[in-house]
N, C-alpha and C positions, 0 to 999 in steps of 0.2 A: 504494500500500500504506500503510495507516495505521500509526502508530507502534506501537500495541498488536499489530497483526497482525505487524509486523516483529519485535517482541520475541518473539512466539510462534515464529516461524520460526527466529530466532537461537537460542532456547532448545532447539528440537528439534535443531538442528545441533550445539550445544554438548553435548547429551546423547549424540548419535551419536559425537562425537569422544571423549568421556570413556569410552564403552563400547567403543570401537574397540580391537581387539587390537593393531593397528599402533601406535596412540598409546601404549597401555600398554607395549608392547615398546620403543618409542622412548624413553619416559621412563626405563624401567628400564635400558636400554643407556647412556643419558646419565649416569644416576646412577652406574652401575658404572665408566664411563670416568672421570668426575670423581674418584671415590674412588681409583681406581688411580693416576691422575696425582698426586693430592694426596698419597697415601702414598709415592709414588716420588720426590717432590721433597724430597730430604733435605739439600741443600746449604744452607749458611748464607745464600747469596745468593738462595735460592728462597723467601724469606718472602713476597714479593709474589705469586709464582705460587701458593703455598699459599693465601693469602688470596683470590685470584681464584677458585680451585677451590671453596673453602669457600663463598664468596658464590654461586657457580653452583649448588651443592648446595641452598642455602637458597631459591633462586629456583624450583626445579622444583615444589615443592608449591604455590607461589604461582600458577603457571600453572594447575594443576589447580583451585585454589580459585576463581580468577576464572571459569573455565569452569563450575564448579558454581553460582556466584552467577548467572551468565547463565541457566543451565538452570532454576534455581529461580524466578528473576524471571519468566521466560516462563511457567512453570507457574502462578504466581499470576495473571499477566495472563490466561492462558487460562481459569482458574477464574472470574475476575471477568467475563470476556466471556460465559461460559456462564451465570453467575448473572444477568447483565443480560438475556440472551436469554430466560431462563425467567420473568423478571418482566414483560417486555414483552408 
């Protein structure tokens, strides 16, 4: 499998994951769980715990962003492949 073909395959998989109801539900459940734990950590000694949950919340959109980048990169690669095929 060539690198460009591999990118197209990965892009399609990334798109399927992003559009998956299971993935969307998992992200939403994690977000709600992190927020609940974050809000319920009220003790003075819980500062590190709150910081960990806050960082975790900030990472969730990053996972989605990286999947979107993979999906878009593959779409561009596929468009380039099709363009080359039409020229040849």
